[in-house]
VEXLUMRO-56745 format. One record per residue (C-alpha): residue number from 1; residue in three letters; x, y, z. Coordinates in pm, whole numbers. Example, Ala and Ser with C-alpha at 12.3 -4.5 7.8 and 13.67 -1.06 7.14 Angstrom:
BEGIN
<atom 1,ala,<1230,-450,780>>
<atom 2,ser,<1367,-106,714>>
END
This chain:
BEGIN
<atom 1,met,<310,2103,-2105>>
<atom 2,pro,<667,2018,-1987>>
<atom 3,asp,<743,1658,-1892>>
<atom 4,ser,<799,1757,-1529>>
<atom 5,glu,<445,1893,-1508>>
<atom 6,leu,<291,1596,-1692>>
<atom 7,leu,<453,1355,-1449>>
<atom 8,arg,<296,1537,-1155>>
<atom 9,leu,<-60,1495,-1281>>
<atom 10,thr,<-293,1230,-1145>>
<atom 11,ile,<-424,946,-1359>>
<atom 12,ala,<-765,1112,-1363>>
<atom 13,glu,<-606,1433,-1493>>
<atom 14,ile,<-382,1288,-1762>>
<atom 15,ala,<-610,1011,-1892>>
<atom 16,pro,<-839,1251,-2086>>
<atom 17,leu,<-529,1407,-2248>>
<atom 18,ile,<-415,1063,-2364>>
<atom 19,gln,<-762,976,-2489>>
<atom 20,ala,<-773,1302,-2688>>
<atom 21,arg,<-424,1224,-2821>>
<atom 22,glu,<-287,1546,-2673>>
<atom 23,val,<-36,1338,-2475>>
<atom 24,ser,<150,1050,-2637>>
<atom 25,pro,<194,724,-2437>>
<atom 26,val,<537,689,-2599>>
<atom 27,ala,<649,1036,-2495>>
<atom 28,leu,<498,997,-2147>>
<atom 29,thr,<667,660,-2092>>
<atom 30,ala,<1001,795,-2215>>
<atom 31,ala,<969,1085,-1971>>
<atom 32,ala,<880,849,-1684>>
<atom 33,leu,<1177,623,-1765>>
<atom 34,ala,<1409,923,-1771>>
<atom 35,glu,<1270,1034,-1435>>
<atom 36,ala,<1317,683,-1297>>
<atom 37,glu,<1683,685,-1399>>
<atom 38,leu,<1731,1036,-1261>>
<atom 39,arg,<1581,951,-921>>
<atom 40,gln,<1717,598,-882>>
<atom 41,pro,<2054,699,-728>>
<atom 42,ala,<1877,897,-454>>
<atom 43,leu,<1566,685,-397>>
<atom 44,asn,<1686,333,-487>>
<atom 45,ser,<1319,260,-553>>
<atom 46,phe,<1360,-1,-830>>
<atom 47,ile,<1522,-341,-845>>
<atom 48,thr,<1464,-362,-1223>>
<atom 49,ile,<1374,-79,-1463>>
<atom 50,leu,<1211,-220,-1777>>
<atom 51,his,<1327,18,-2052>>
<atom 52,glu,<1270,-195,-2361>>
<atom 53,gln,<954,-364,-2240>>
<atom 54,ala,<797,-37,-2126>>
<atom 55,met,<868,138,-2455>>
<atom 56,ala,<732,-158,-2652>>
<atom 57,gln,<411,-146,-2445>>
<atom 58,ala,<389,230,-2498>>
<atom 59,glu,<419,190,-2874>>
<atom 60,gln,<139,-66,-2867>>
<atom 61,ala,<-75,172,-2661>>
<atom 62,glu,<-13,452,-2909>>
<atom 63,ala,<-93,230,-3206>>
<atom 64,ala,<-421,130,-3042>>
<atom 65,leu,<-515,496,-3000>>
<atom 66,ala,<-437,558,-3366>>
<atom 67,arg,<-685,280,-3451>>
<atom 68,gly,<-948,446,-3233>>
<atom 69,glu,<-915,185,-2959>>
<atom 70,tyr,<-912,346,-2613>>
<atom 71,leu,<-897,95,-2328>>
<atom 72,gly,<-988,323,-2039>>
<atom 73,pro,<-821,548,-1782>>
<atom 74,leu,<-506,331,-1749>>
<atom 75,his,<-437,339,-2122>>
<atom 76,gly,<-77,457,-2166>>
<atom 77,ile,<-23,519,-1793>>
<atom 78,pro,<322,421,-1650>>
<atom 79,ile,<289,223,-1328>>
<atom 80,gly,<522,24,-1101>>
<atom 81,ile,<493,-333,-974>>
<atom 82,lys,<636,-447,-641>>
<atom 83,asp,<900,-714,-696>>
<atom 84,asn,<707,-986,-515>>
<atom 85,ile,<428,-982,-777>>
<atom 86,ala,<498,-1215,-1068>>
<atom 87,thr,<581,-1071,-1410>>
<atom 88,gly,<610,-1327,-1689>>
<atom 89,gly,<958,-1344,-1839>>
<atom 90,ile,<1089,-1079,-1597>>
<atom 91,thr,<1295,-1146,-1286>>
<atom 92,thr,<1087,-1133,-968>>
<atom 93,thr,<1319,-1144,-667>>
<atom 94,val,<1089,-1076,-369>>
<atom 95,gly,<1379,-856,-256>>
<atom 96,ser,<1589,-1161,-176>>
<atom 97,lys,<1912,-1326,-286>>
<atom 98,val,<1728,-1655,-264>>
<atom 99,leu,<1513,-1570,-569>>
<atom 100,arg,<1754,-1337,-750>>
<atom 101,asp,<1734,-1551,-1066>>
<atom 102,his,<1363,-1637,-1043>>
<atom 103,val,<1176,-1566,-1368>>
<atom 104,pro,<803,-1649,-1353>>
<atom 105,ala,<642,-1803,-1659>>
<atom 106,ala,<330,-1587,-1639>>
<atom 107,asp,<205,-1254,-1508>>
<atom 108,ala,<15,-1231,-1182>>
<atom 109,glu,<-357,-1182,-1239>>
<atom 110,val,<-340,-817,-1130>>
<atom 111,val,<-56,-749,-1375>>
<atom 112,arg,<-253,-915,-1653>>
<atom 113,arg,<-554,-698,-1576>>
<atom 114,cys,<-346,-379,-1568>>
<atom 115,lys,<-186,-463,-1903>>
<atom 116,glu,<-526,-547,-2048>>
<atom 117,ala,<-640,-200,-1938>>
<atom 118,gly,<-347,-44,-2124>>
<atom 119,ala,<-111,32,-1834>>
<atom 120,ile,<265,48,-1900>>
<atom 121,ile,<483,-149,-1656>>
<atom 122,leu,<778,80,-1583>>
<atom 123,gly,<969,-154,-1355>>
<atom 124,lys,<986,-388,-1056>>
<atom 125,glu,<1007,-196,-731>>
<atom 126,asn,<1235,-238,-432>>
<atom 127,leu,<1094,-373,-105>>
<atom 128,glu,<1181,-522,229>>
<atom 129,glu,<1342,-865,194>>
<atom 130,phe,<1058,-1117,141>>
<atom 131,ala,<817,-829,215>>
<atom 132,ala,<882,-898,584>>
<atom 133,gly,<910,-561,755>>
<atom 134,ala,<802,-200,772>>
<atom 135,thr,<1118,-11,667>>
<atom 136,ser,<1222,-120,313>>
<atom 137,asn,<1583,-133,435>>
<atom 138,asn,<1676,-414,198>>
<atom 139,pro,<2007,-584,292>>
<atom 140,his,<2066,-716,-62>>
<atom 141,tyr,<1943,-438,-293>>
<atom 142,gly,<1992,-140,-63>>
<atom 143,ala,<1754,74,139>>
<atom 144,val,<1473,267,-28>>
<atom 145,his,<1480,638,62>>
<atom 146,asn,<1182,860,140>>
<atom 147,pro,<1155,1140,-121>>
<atom 148,trp,<1042,1386,150>>
<atom 149,ala,<1362,1329,351>>
<atom 150,leu,<1619,1095,200>>
<atom 151,glu,<1761,990,535>>
<atom 152,his,<1419,853,643>>
<atom 153,ile,<1241,529,557>>
<atom 154,pro,<955,529,303>>
<atom 155,gly,<772,259,499>>
<atom 156,gly,<751,-105,410>>
<atom 157,ser,<734,-341,275>>
<atom 158,ser,<617,-168,-47>>
<atom 159,gly,<861,121,-4>>
<atom 160,gly,<977,145,-364>>
<atom 161,gly,<622,195,-486>>
<atom 162,gly,<540,460,-227>>
<atom 163,ala,<859,652,-308>>
<atom 164,asn,<798,637,-684>>
<atom 165,val,<440,761,-665>>
<atom 166,ala,<536,1044,-428>>
<atom 167,ala,<836,1148,-639>>
<atom 168,gly,<648,1169,-969>>
<atom 169,val,<809,860,-1125>>
<atom 170,thr,<504,632,-1153>>
<atom 171,phe,<142,741,-1161>>
<atom 172,ala,<47,440,-948>>
<atom 173,ser,<219,135,-805>>
<atom 174,leu,<88,-203,-699>>
<atom 175,gly,<213,-315,-360>>
<atom 176,thr,<120,-588,-115>>
<atom 177,asp,<-24,-544,232>>
<atom 178,leu,<8,-819,494>>
<atom 179,gly,<45,-592,798>>
<atom 180,gly,<9,-248,644>>
<atom 181,ser,<269,-273,368>>
<atom 182,val,<69,-55,125>>
<atom 183,arg,<-75,182,386>>
<atom 184,leu,<258,240,567>>
<atom 185,pro,<437,369,254>>
<atom 186,gly,<119,561,179>>
<atom 187,ala,<139,740,514>>
<atom 188,phe,<517,793,522>>
<atom 189,cys,<541,906,158>>
<atom 190,gly,<230,1125,159>>
<atom 191,val,<26,926,-95>>
<atom 192,val,<-297,726,-91>>
<atom 193,gly,<-264,356,-3>>
<atom 194,leu,<-553,111,-21>>
<atom 195,lys,<-603,-232,132>>
<atom 196,gln,<-937,-346,-5>>
<atom 197,thr,<-1153,-621,143>>
<atom 198,phe,<-982,-960,156>>
<atom 199,gly,<-1113,-1160,-141>>
<atom 200,arg,<-1184,-854,-356>>
<atom 201,val,<-857,-881,-556>>
<atom 202,ser,<-683,-1196,-679>>
<atom 203,gln,<-362,-1300,-505>>
<atom 204,arg,<-268,-1538,-787>>
<atom 205,gly,<91,-1465,-879>>
<atom 206,leu,<181,-1309,-542>>
<atom 207,leu,<504,-1478,-433>>
<atom 208,val,<574,-1613,-83>>
<atom 209,thr,<233,-1503,38>>
<atom 210,ser,<75,-1569,374>>
<atom 211,tyr,<-234,-1784,385>>
<atom 212,asn,<-406,-1536,613>>
<atom 213,gly,<-450,-1171,528>>
<atom 214,asp,<-220,-1080,239>>
<atom 215,his,<-359,-830,-12>>
<atom 216,ile,<-240,-666,-335>>
<atom 217,gly,<-338,-299,-339>>
<atom 218,pro,<-260,31,-514>>
<atom 219,met,<-61,335,-407>>
<atom 220,thr,<-171,649,-592>>
<atom 221,arg,<-158,1030,-580>>
<atom 222,ser,<-528,1074,-522>>
<atom 223,val,<-831,890,-391>>
<atom 224,arg,<-991,904,-735>>
<atom 225,asp,<-685,732,-882>>
<atom 226,ser,<-710,464,-612>>
<atom 227,ala,<-1068,400,-722>>
<atom 228,leu,<-960,380,-1086>>
<atom 229,met,<-692,125,-1001>>
<atom 230,leu,<-924,-89,-788>>
<atom 231,gln,<-1186,-80,-1065>>
<atom 232,val,<-933,-254,-1291>>
<atom 233,ile,<-781,-511,-1054>>
<atom 234,ala,<-1093,-606,-852>>
<atom 235,gly,<-1313,-900,-933>>
<atom 236,tyr,<-1355,-1273,-893>>
<atom 237,asp,<-1075,-1497,-1018>>
<atom 238,pro,<-1197,-1856,-1067>>
<atom 239,leu,<-838,-1979,-1032>>
<atom 240,asp,<-787,-1814,-693>>
<atom 241,pro,<-1003,-1965,-417>>
<atom 242,ser,<-934,-1665,-191>>
<atom 243,thr,<-1144,-1439,-415>>
<atom 244,val,<-1517,-1405,-361>>
<atom 245,pro,<-1774,-1358,-640>>
<atom 246,val,<-1911,-1034,-500>>
<atom 247,pro,<-2010,-775,-766>>
<atom 248,val,<-1766,-486,-809>>
<atom 249,ala,<-1941,-151,-776>>
<atom 250,asp,<-1886,146,-1006>>
<atom 251,tyr,<-1663,341,-770>>
<atom 252,ser,<-1691,663,-968>>
<atom 253,leu,<-2049,698,-844>>
<atom 254,ala,<-1942,697,-479>>
<atom 255,leu,<-1676,961,-539>>
<atom 256,glu,<-1932,1229,-620>>
<atom 257,gln,<-2142,1196,-305>>
<atom 258,gly,<-1927,1389,-56>>
<atom 259,gly,<-1908,1331,317>>
<atom 260,arg,<-2224,1499,440>>
<atom 261,gly,<-2464,1255,602>>
<atom 262,leu,<-2198,1001,697>>
<atom 263,thr,<-2109,907,1053>>
<atom 264,met,<-1754,829,1161>>
<atom 265,gly,<-1656,616,1455>>
<atom 266,ile,<-1363,730,1667>>
<atom 267,pro,<-1217,437,1863>>
<atom 268,ser,<-1188,511,2233>>
<atom 269,asn,<-915,255,2287>>
<atom 270,tyr,<-602,114,2123>>
<atom 271,tyr,<-567,317,1801>>
<atom 272,phe,<-499,648,1981>>
<atom 273,asp,<-319,497,2280>>
<atom 274,leu,<40,515,2152>>
<atom 275,leu,<104,820,1933>>
<atom 276,asp,<365,1080,1858>>
<atom 277,pro,<211,1418,1960>>
<atom 278,glu,<246,1558,1607>>
<atom 279,val,<55,1263,1464>>
<atom 280,glu,<-224,1299,1719>>
<atom 281,thr,<-252,1673,1652>>
<atom 282,ala,<-275,1621,1274>>
<atom 283,val,<-534,1344,1306>>
<atom 284,arg,<-750,1540,1554>>
<atom 285,arg,<-744,1835,1314>>
<atom 286,ala,<-851,1604,1033>>
<atom 287,ile,<-1142,1478,1244>>
<atom 288,ala,<-1246,1839,1310>>
<atom 289,ala,<-1226,1911,936>>
<atom 290,leu,<-1449,1612,864>>
<atom 291,glu,<-1704,1742,1113>>
<atom 292,glu,<-1699,2077,933>>
<atom 293,leu,<-1778,1887,612>>
<atom 294,gly,<-2096,1757,771>>
<atom 295,val,<-1971,1421,895>>
<atom 296,ala,<-2122,1320,1229>>
<atom 297,ser,<-1901,1151,1488>>
<atom 298,arg,<-1946,911,1773>>
<atom 299,glu,<-1714,721,2001>>
<atom 300,val,<-1686,345,1952>>
<atom 301,ser,<-1506,77,2150>>
<atom 302,val,<-1317,-231,2037>>
<atom 303,pro,<-1214,-366,2380>>
<atom 304,ser,<-1049,-689,2262>>
<atom 305,met,<-782,-491,2074>>
<atom 306,lys,<-581,-511,2396>>
<atom 307,tyr,<-509,-869,2285>>
<atom 308,ala,<-406,-769,1932>>
<atom 309,gly,<-48,-879,1995>>
<atom 310,ala,<-167,-1240,1989>>
<atom 311,leu,<-236,-1207,1616>>
<atom 312,arg,<140,-1228,1561>>
<atom 313,phe,<139,-1599,1645>>
<atom 314,ser,<-67,-1697,1344>>
<atom 315,ser,<138,-1481,1107>>
<atom 316,met,<462,-1628,1246>>
<atom 317,ala,<339,-1981,1184>>
<atom 318,asp,<220,-1892,834>>
<atom 319,ser,<559,-1742,756>>
<atom 320,val,<767,-2040,855>>
<atom 321,val,<549,-2269,641>>
<atom 322,thr,<589,-2057,327>>
<atom 323,his,<966,-2016,382>>
<atom 324,glu,<1044,-2374,488>>
<atom 325,pro,<1156,-2510,147>>
<atom 326,leu,<1361,-2197,71>>
<atom 327,ile,<1535,-2206,408>>
<atom 328,ala,<1619,-2572,348>>
<atom 329,ser,<1776,-2497,9>>
<atom 330,asn,<1915,-2143,49>>
<atom 331,arg,<1952,-2067,418>>
<atom 332,glu,<2284,-1885,366>>
<atom 333,asp,<2120,-1635,129>>
<atom 334,tyr,<1882,-1499,394>>
<atom 335,ser,<1975,-1189,591>>
<atom 336,pro,<2000,-1260,967>>
<atom 337,asp,<1699,-1043,1057>>
<atom 338,thr,<1465,-1216,812>>
<atom 339,leu,<1596,-1562,893>>
<atom 340,tyr,<1565,-1530,1271>>
<atom 341,arg,<1224,-1368,1248>>
<atom 342,thr,<1105,-1651,1024>>
<atom 343,leu,<1257,-1937,1225>>
<atom 344,ala,<1074,-1820,1536>>
<atom 345,gly,<752,-1942,1377>>
<atom 346,gln,<853,-2305,1420>>
<atom 347,phe,<808,-2268,1797>>
<atom 348,val,<442,-2165,1773>>
<atom 349,leu,<234,-2445,1926>>
<atom 350,gly,<-92,-2557,1773>>
<atom 351,arg,<-271,-2438,2088>>
<atom 352,asp,<-116,-2091,2050>>
<atom 353,tyr,<-214,-2078,1683>>
<atom 354,ala,<-571,-2170,1769>>
<atom 355,lys,<-585,-1901,2038>>
<atom 356,ala,<-454,-1645,1788>>
<atom 357,met,<-730,-1742,1546>>
<atom 358,lys,<-984,-1709,1828>>
<atom 359,val,<-859,-1357,1906>>
<atom 360,gln,<-875,-1276,1534>>
<atom 361,arg,<-1238,-1386,1524>>
<atom 362,ile,<-1331,-1181,1832>>
<atom 363,ile,<-1157,-867,1699>>
<atom 364,lys,<-1330,-910,1365>>
<atom 365,glu,<-1668,-941,1536>>
<atom 366,glu,<-1605,-629,1746>>
<atom 367,his,<-1512,-420,1443>>
<atom 368,ala,<-1816,-551,1257>>
<atom 369,arg,<-2036,-456,1552>>
<atom 370,ala,<-1886,-107,1572>>
<atom 371,leu,<-1945,-58,1198>>
<atom 372,gln,<-2314,-135,1239>>
<atom 373,asp,<-2360,203,1403>>
<atom 374,val,<-2120,413,1193>>
<atom 375,asp,<-2020,428,827>>
<atom 376,phe,<-1646,406,885>>
<atom 377,leu,<-1380,427,1156>>
<atom 378,val,<-1108,693,1158>>
<atom 379,thr,<-764,636,1310>>
<atom 380,pro,<-404,747,1268>>
<atom 381,thr,<-233,529,1007>>
<atom 382,thr,<100,515,1191>>
<atom 383,pro,<197,605,1549>>
<atom 384,ser,<482,833,1432>>
<atom 385,pro,<617,1003,1122>>
<atom 386,ala,<877,810,923>>
<atom 387,pro,<1181,712,1135>>
<atom 388,arg,<1534,756,1006>>
<atom 389,ile,<1680,473,798>>
<atom 390,asp,<1950,413,1060>>
<atom 391,ala,<1710,423,1355>>
<atom 392,glu,<1665,111,1565>>
<atom 393,thr,<1407,276,1790>>
<atom 394,val,<1189,587,1812>>
<atom 395,met,<1050,766,2116>>
<atom 396,val,<671,725,2130>>
<atom 397,gly,<454,739,2440>>
<atom 398,gly,<752,835,2654>>
<atom 399,glu,<933,509,2577>>
<atom 400,arg,<1181,378,2322>>
<atom 401,gln,<999,155,2074>>
<atom 402,lys,<1165,-79,1821>>
<atom 403,val,<1104,5,1455>>
<atom 404,arg,<1280,-283,1279>>
<atom 405,gly,<1396,-638,1323>>
<atom 406,pro,<1242,-917,1534>>
<atom 407,gly,<1007,-786,1800>>
<atom 408,ser,<925,-462,1620>>
<atom 409,gly,<555,-398,1584>>
<atom 410,leu,<518,-27,1649>>
<atom 411,val,<507,95,1288>>
<atom 412,ser,<229,-143,1183>>
<atom 413,arg,<40,-125,1514>>
<atom 414,asn,<-264,52,1362>>
<atom 415,thr,<-262,-117,1022>>
<atom 416,ser,<-205,-488,1085>>
<atom 417,pro,<-539,-550,1263>>
<atom 418,met,<-727,-493,937>>
<atom 419,asn,<-523,-764,767>>
<atom 420,ala,<-654,-1000,1034>>
<atom 421,thr,<-1015,-884,996>>
<atom 422,gly,<-1001,-854,617>>
<atom 423,phe,<-1193,-526,635>>
<atom 424,pro,<-1102,-253,383>>
<atom 425,ala,<-884,40,491>>
<atom 426,ile,<-732,339,314>>
<atom 427,thr,<-472,596,418>>
<atom 428,val,<-496,957,300>>
<atom 429,pro,<-235,1229,369>>
<atom 430,cys,<-344,1466,648>>
<atom 431,gly,<-51,1702,703>>
<atom 432,phe,<315,1714,798>>
<atom 433,ser,<535,1702,1103>>
<atom 434,ala,<747,2002,1198>>
<atom 435,ala,<1033,1832,1012>>
<atom 436,gly,<825,1816,693>>
<atom 437,leu,<745,1444,708>>
<atom 438,pro,<399,1332,589>>
<atom 439,ile,<132,1206,830>>
<atom 440,gly,<-147,968,730>>
<atom 441,leu,<-514,937,826>>
<atom 442,gln,<-669,589,807>>
<atom 443,phe,<-1033,515,726>>
<atom 444,ile,<-1164,163,797>>
<atom 445,gly,<-1484,45,631>>
<atom 446,arg,<-1731,-240,614>>
<atom 447,pro,<-1646,-546,404>>
<atom 448,trp,<-1708,-496,31>>
<atom 449,asp,<-1788,-127,81>>
<atom 450,glu,<-1473,32,-61>>
<atom 451,gly,<-1703,291,-219>>
<atom 452,ala,<-1765,447,123>>
<atom 453,leu,<-1390,480,179>>
<atom 454,phe,<-1345,647,-158>>
<atom 455,arg,<-1637,876,-81>>
<atom 456,ile,<-1503,999,253>>
<atom 457,gly,<-1142,987,137>>
<atom 458,gln,<-1204,1221,-152>>
<atom 459,ala,<-1419,1453,59>>
<atom 460,tyr,<-1137,1488,312>>
<atom 461,glu,<-865,1507,47>>
<atom 462,ala,<-1018,1829,-85>>
<atom 463,val,<-950,2007,247>>
<atom 464,ser,<-634,1823,357>>
<atom 465,pro,<-334,2046,439>>
<atom 466,ser,<-125,1801,232>>
<atom 467,arg,<-302,1894,-90>>
<atom 468,gly,<-74,2033,-360>>
<atom 469,his,<255,1968,-179>>
<atom 470,trp,<543,1780,-341>>
<atom 471,pro,<879,1665,-204>>
<atom 472,ala,<1166,1895,-295>>
<atom 473,leu,<1398,1649,-468>>
<atom 474,asp,<1586,1903,-682>>
END
């Protein structure tokens, strides 16, 4: 099979070929590195490509196979790591000039687990500066480009990972999601993006994290691959107090159950209130397709979502606390957008922070109540398809809405609430705009029940109009 075809397989498809020694981890990694170099000028998806380290890992993976040691589905699989997740001995910049020379002493826990499972780390991926935004227009390392339309954003802040998975460079990428930063690139790049339950995956080794709602999650080409990645990175970490010792299910069992017998909740307010018409059409068609698969539907209400804007106050305050020492030492190395957005957090009063936490609690309770009567919620992932890289605003709901910089919240409008609740959510491709830009469908589930999201995600994926389509990069 030619390299170009191998690189377009899913993890679930290529893993048996590696296990049977029909595909060599060394040859596969060399092909992925060559593809990374080929696509880098157009996509700008990496900050660092790890040629020597990746090939050394691949040789170790091949030697293990020769000894009869197969580590599982990630054995010999090239993946990407967002450049705000620590990699021992390798520069981890967080997309900033401030940390351009920062070399962590040890791998993040998720990186350690991926390596232990045999994955090959292809490189550190480009992102929004300090992971603070939804575009991946990085002022220091250059903008990441969407492989479906190079003049459009890939979503942020994990844009490099979304672009690489969609373009056939990496088989999966680990990103971080504080307001939708895995699910937004998932939607805009036409791949699967997962934000699992808060506490399911260790944050140890995640740089400049928020204390409230940050997650490390996978971007993959299929729902099954998302389940394979979560199976590896999930689990209690005794050195990370944010993790919870809840047993990790065997997600492969959920994947085989299909959608029949499930009930979806369709929110009657907020999530469908501000949408591009093409997004609403694609999502309504997806809901109809789910009903044809035997999924029942009912309307649900989350009335306090009208106060969702208040959640920004707590995230602003969190941000200024994590950045405070870096601003004191390296203020001149910040871009103006990131600096001004961050400094605003110092004006959040304790009373305002407490009110934001109260709103967060109420919204969490309302979603929990709605999920007592249904198995999952279904919403659009983003209000519009991917804006242009040079766009300051987009037209949605008959008005101009900001898409970047301070005061922009449109892009993450439907994703950020689940960072506040901690509930799991996944985006699955559900079609394209007239301009050929991907559109995402979001499923929201009960805490610790990622299996239900994989179950419905795979059932829908089989009938999605996005299935089998690839960006035309050549």
